[in-house]
Every structure is written in structure tokens, then in C-alpha cells.
N, C-alpha and C positions, 0 to 999 in steps of 0.2 A: 757035921755042919759044912765041912768043907765039900761034900757030895752036894748038899742044896743048893750052895752057893753057885757051885759050878752048875748045876742044873739051871738055876735062874739067869746064870749067863749065858748059858747055850740057846735060852729061849729068847731071851730079850736079842742074842745075836741074828736068831732064825727070823724073829718076827722083823728085825732091821733090813735083812737081806730080803725079807718079800717085799717090804716097802719099796726097798730101791728097786725090786723087778718090775714092780707095776707102776712105778715111775718111767722107768728105763723103757717098758712096753708102751706107755703112754706117749713118752717121747718120740719112740720109732713110729709109731701110728702118725703122729704129727708130722714128722718129717718126710715119712712116704706119702701123707697128704700134699704137702706143700710141694716134693719134689714131682710130683704129676702136674699140677697147677703151673708149675715152672717148666716144666717139658711141652704142657699145651701151649705157654707163652712163648717159648722158645718156636716151637712147630709155627707159631702164626706170625711170629716176627721174620720168621724165614719166609715165609709164603708171600708178605706183604710188604715190609720193610727193605728186604734186601733186594728184590726186582726193581723198587723204587730208588733204590741207592744205586744200584746198577746201570739204571736208565739215567740218571744224574750223573753218574761217572762217565756213562758212555755220551752224553749229552756235551759234557764238560770238554771230553776228548775231542769231540767232533767241532764243537765250535770254539775251542781256543785257538785255531789257526785263523779261522774266520774273525775273531776277536781282535787277534793281534795283526792282522791285515788292516781291519778297520783303523785301531788305534795309530799303525803307521801312515796310513793315508790322512789321516787327521793332522798328524804330525806334520807332514811332507805339505799340507795342504796350508796350514798354519804360517810354516816357514814362508812359503811362497806368497801367501796375502802379506806378510808383516815385511817382505820384500817388495812387493807392489806399492804398499801403501807409503813404504819408504821413499821410492821412485815418485809416486804421486805427490807427494809432501816438497820435495825436492824440486818438483817441476812447479808448484804451484808458488813456492817461496821465490823461483827465478822470476814466474809471471809478473809477480807482484812487485818484487825489487824493480824490474825493467817497466813496467806500469807506473811506480813512482817516480823514477827518472824520467819519462816522457812527460808526467804531468808536471814535474818541475821545470824541464825543458820549455815544455809549452807556456808553461806561465812565464818563465824567464823571456819567452819571445813575444808574448801579448804585452808584457812590462814593458820592455825594448822598444817595440813598434808605437806602443801609447806614449811613450817618454819621446820618440823621435816625431810622431805626429804633432805633440804639443809644440815641439822647438820649431817645427816647419810651420806651425799655425802662428806662432809666435813673429817668426821672420815675416811671412807673409804680409801679417797685421804690420810688422813695422817698415818694410820693405814696398808693399803694393798698396794696401789698402790705406795706411794713414796719408801716404802722399797722394794718391787717387782723390782721397777728401779734401785735401788741403788744394789741390789743384780745381777740384769740381765747386769749394767754396769761392776761392778765388775768380773762377769762371762765373760762378752765379753773380758774385758781385761785381764782375766787371760788366756783364750782360744788364744787370739793373743799372749800374750807373751809366750805362751807355743807352740805354732806355729811355732813362730819365733826363740823359743829357739832351738828345736826340728827339725827345719828345715833345710838342707843341702843346698838350695839354696842360693846364695848370693843376696842381695836387689840389684835391678836393680838401672840404675843410668843414667843419660841421659835426653834429652829431650823427648822421648816418655814418660818416666814416667809420667811428669807433664800433656800433654796430656792425659793420662790415666785417671789420678787422677780429672783430669777438666771434664772429659765424666762422671764419678761416679758423 
């Protein structure tokens, strides 16, 4: 019995080893096939992607100084533009302030001139026009009195006199 058991055990072990051998052979063939595909892909990457990457690296290497120069120029231009805008702002503020002061001065001048003209008109009215009117009125009265006194005509009376006065 001991011998049969040992024979069965050896047969089972041999079958297991054969099964493992077939599995390992299948795995070897699958890995070999996959390895061939990976090598083909690696070769394709080498021929297609690496030149593009090298070209991109070369372009970046060549363009970097130009991009830095452009960035520096933009920075300098922005600084100059800001400085010029600040100067323009200061100039415009000064112009507006001066214009405002001149407008205020002109307004004060016009108001002062108008006040003086009004005062002058009142003085002329009081000192010249009013006395001249009084004198003119007195002269007119005096002349009418003299004409009436020296005139030999009699004053008219009747309805025609009223109509003549109304007409005048």
C-alpha cells in the first residue's frame, strides 16, 4: 500500500508539473508577443514623437530669449505709458484748476463792472438826469407862462378845444 500511494502521489505531482509547464509556456508566448508589440510601439514613439519633442524643445530654446525680450519691452512700455499718463493727468488737472480760477476771476470782474455801472447809472440819474428834467420842466413852464402872458390871443373855449386836447 505504501508503494501504490507513493505511485499515485508521483503521478499527481507529475501531472501538476506538466500543467504548470503548459501554463508557463503559454505565459512565455504571451509575454513574447506583448514584448514584440511594445518594441514596435517604442520604435514608433522614437521615430514620431521624439523628433517632435526635440523640435518643440529646440523651438522653446530659440524662442525663450525672444519671448523674454518681448516681455521686457512690454514691461518697459507699460511703465513709460503709466508715467506719461500720470504727467498728462497732472497737466490736465493744472489746466482745469487754472481755467476754474480764471472763470472765477472773470465772473468777479464782470460782477464788479456791472455793480459799478449800476452805481454810475444811479449817480448820473441823481446828479444829471433828474436836475435836467426839473430844469426842463421849469423852462417849459416858464416858456408856457411867458407865451401865455405875452400872447394876445384869448384862450379858446368850447367843444372843439376838448377834442383838440384829446387828439394830442
